[in-house]
N, C-alpha and C positions, 0 to 999 in steps of 0.2 A: 504495502499501500505507499504509493508515494505521495509526496504531497498535494501533485497536482490530480492525483486518482478523483475520479467520480462520486461521490461517496453519498448513499441513501441512509438518512436516520428516520424508519419511520415512526411517527407519534414524536414529532418533534418539538411539541409543544406541551407535552405531557413531563413528569417530573424525572422521568429518565430517559427521554429523548434528549432534554433541554441539556443537562448532565453531561452526555455524548458529545452534543453540539461544543457546551465551552470547552469538553476538552481537548477535541480536534482543533478547535480553532485556535485554543490557546497554546498548539504543539504544532501550527505554521498550515493546518491546510484549510484552504480555503475554496476546494472544488465541493459544497457539499449540500446537496438537496433536502433542504428540511420540507418535509413533508407530513403538516400539519392534516386534520379532520377536516379543517376548510379549504384543503387545496385537493382533497384526494378520501374517498369514502374505499376505505381498504372491505370492507366488508363485501362489497359490491364489484361483482364478477369483471365485468365489462368494463368498468373504471380503473379498477384495479391495472388489466391488460391493457388499456388506452396510454394509461399513468406510465407503464412501463415500457413501452414501446416508444413515448415519445423522448422519457427522460434516457432512459439507455446506462443505470447504473454501473459502474465496476465491481465497487462493494456495497453492503446492507446489511444495518441494525437492524432487526425488530425489537422494537419500541414501543410498539402500539398495541395497544389490548384493552379489553372493559377489567379492570379493576375495581377491587372495593372491601371491605372491610368484615368482621363477620354477622352482621346484619343483611347487609345485601346479598352479600354470597350464601348467605340462608334462604335470603324472599327473592331471589330473581336468579333462579339457577338456569332456568333454557337460555334467557338472553347471555348469560357470562357461558353458557357451554357453545349454545350457539353462535354468536357474535366472535368470541376467541377464535373458534374453530376456522371460522369464515377469514377471518383478519392474516392467521399465520399461512391457513394452505394457499389461498390466492396469492401470497406476495412470495411464498417458498417456492412454488409455483411456476409462477414468472419472473422468478428471477432464475430459475432454470432454464428455461425457456431464452429467454433474452441473455442468456451466456455471462452471467454473474461469475467475477472472479472466486468471490469467499462472500459468506453469508452468515449472520452470527445471533441465532433465534435465541430469545430471552425470555423464562418460564418462570418457575418460582420452586420454594422450598417443599409446598405444599403439596406435590410431586408424592411425596412421600406416605410410607405407613403412617397412620395414630400413633400407634405402637412403634417404633421402629427404636433401635437398639442407639444408643444417643454415645458418641457424637454420631450425624448420620452420614456413613458414605455413600457414594455412588451408586455403590451396588446394591444397594439396597431398593432400588426402584422396583416395582410392581410385586415385594415381598409377603406383602398384609394389605389388611382395609385401608381406605383413605378415610380421613377426619368426615364427618358425616358434613361436617355444616360450608364444608368449601370442596366439595368433591367430585363437582359437576368443573369448577374452576379447573383442578388438578387434572381430571380427563380429560381435560381440552391441551393445555401443557404437556401433557406424557404423548396426545397423538403429536402434537408437533416437535418434539422430539423423535418420535420413532417416522416423522416422515420426514426429517433432516436425515436419518439417518439408511432407510432405504433408499432415498436421490443417493447417496452416498454411495449405497452399493453399487444399487443399477443403472446410475449416470455416472458416476465420476463427480457429481458435483461436492464442492467444497465447504459444506455446513457443516457445522459451530451450534453445538447449545447451552449457555450459562445455565447454570442454577441456583439464583440470588437468594438470602435471608431476607426476614424481615426489613422494607429498605424506607428511607425517611431524609427529608431537606429541603431546598428551598422547591417552587413551584408543586409542593402535595396537593393532596385534595385534605381540604379540612371539613367538608360536610359532616354535620354531625351523624345523618344518617347513610352515608355511603361511604366515608373514609376507613382506613384503619385506626390498628388502638391507640396509635403514635401521633399521629395530630388530631384524632377526633381527643385525646386527652391535654392537647396544648391547647386546640379550640375551647373546651371547659372550662377549662382554670381560668384562661382568660375570660372567658364571659361570664365567668362567676366572681375573680378580681375586679371586672369592671361594670359589673350591673349588680345594684344593691338588694334584687330581687333573688337572686341567685344567693343563698346561702350555705349551701351545700352543691357537693360536683356526685351527682351518682354515677359508678363505674358497674360495668356487667363482671358477673363469677368474683369469686372470692379472693381473688389476686394470688393464687399461689401458681397458675399455669410460667412456664419457664418461656423465654421467648429470646432470640435472638436477634441483633439490628444494627445494619452496616446502613452508613451515609451516601447520598449516592456518587456524589463524586469520585467516592472509593472506587464504588461498583463503575462509574466509566471506566475509571484506570484499568481495570482489570478487564473489562471490554476492549479496550485497545490494544493491552498487552497478549489478549488472545488472538486480536484478529491480526496481530505481527507473529503473533509465534504459535497459536495452538491449533493444529491442525489434524488431533484425534475424532473420530468417529465417537466416543463414550462422551457424557456430559460431563461438568465440570463444573463442582460448587464454588460459589463464593459468599462468604462471610465473616466473622471475625474471631469463629471458633469460639465465642465465648457467650453465655445467656445470664438476664436476671430477671427475678420475678414481675410478675405485673405489678405487682404493690411496692416492688423495688423501682421500677420503673415510676411510676404514679407521685411517689415520696420525691423521686428525682426532679420531676417536670411540675409539680406543685414548688419543689424550693426556686427553681429558676426562674418561674412564673411571677413566685411570688405572694401563692397561695396560704395560708396558713388555718384555713377554715376545717369541715366535716368533711371527709370522704366516706360516702355511701357504697358501701358493695352489697349490690344485688344478687346474693349467691339463690335466686330461682333462676336466673342467667347463665346459657352455658360457659364453661372455661375455655372450651375448645381443646384442641391437642395438650396435652400436660404437660409434653416438653419437648422440645423442637431446635436444636442446636444442632450446627454441621461441621462436619469432618473438612476442613480446607485442605491436606496437605497437598493436594492435587495443584489448585492454582499457585499455591505458595511456592510450588516447587521450577513457577517460571518465572520465580523473581518478585511475585506480587507483595504487599502486606496493607493493611487498611492503615492509616497514618490519620483519622480522627476519630478521638473517644466518642464515647456515650454522650457524656455530659456537652463537651464540647461543641457535638454535632447537635442538641438539644436547644442548645445555647445559639447557636447562627441560625436555626431554623426559625426559634423564636422571636428573633430580631428581625427574620424576611418577614416571618407572619405578619408583626407589627406593623409595618409599613407597608405589604399584599395581601395579606389575610382578609 
C-alpha cells in the first residue's frame, strides 16, 4: 500500500472509519475514498456495484456496519442480521469483481461463544453457543469471516479479518437507546450531573460482568499494520488483553465526569456475557501494542463528547 494508492474506507464517518481515515492521513496517504452512508448505501446491491465500478479502489477497509448495544441488539435482531450481511457481502463481492488488491474486514469479539475460555483465542470460533442478546450480529460477522476465507480459497483474493474488542472514542454513538455500554454511561452520567431532575443513574445488570475496552485510535493503528503486514486466512483478535468489571467502568466514568450521586443497578436486566477478554498474542507478534490506557481514553472521549455530543 503506497502513499498514493487508492484506498476505500467504507463507513468513513463512523467511529471506526473516521479513526482509520485520521490514521491514514497522518501517515501521508492522500488518495482516500471516504464512503459515507450519504454517498453510497452498501445495503443496496446495485448501488454498491455502481460505486465500485466508478471508484475502482485498490485497497478496502470495511468499517461500515449496523452496530448497537445490548438493547438494540436484542430488540432489532432482524435489522442487525440483514443489514450487516448485505453490507459486507456487497463490499467483499464487488471488491473481488473489481480486482481490489487487498481487503480488510472488521468484525467483533461477540463472534465467540458466550462461555468461551478466557482470554479468548482465535481458535475458539464456533466452539459453543453465542450470547443470545447479540447472536444475530455475531452470526453476520461470522459469515463475513467465512466469505473472506472462501473467496481466498476459491479465487486467491487477499481478504483478511480483524475482530476487535469493545471500542470507544470520538464519533461514538451516545444515543441511550442504541449505544454501547461505555458511551451510554458517559451520556447518562453527564446528563445526570447537568440536569437537576436526574438524581440517580440507572444501569443494567449488577455490574459484575467483565469487559475489555480498546480506544478506536489504537484499533486504527492495528488496521494499518495488518493491511501492510498480515496476509493470512485466519482472523486476528485486536484488544488490550485486560478487562474490568462493568461496576469498575461505571465508577471510573463517574469520576471522570464528576458524578458523585447514587448509581442504581437494575438487576432485573441482563448482564450479557459474564466475561469477555481477548488473547492478543497474534496481533502483538506483528509489532502492535495499544497505547491509550482506559482512563486516559475515557477522559479524551468525554472531552470530545462535551463539545460534539
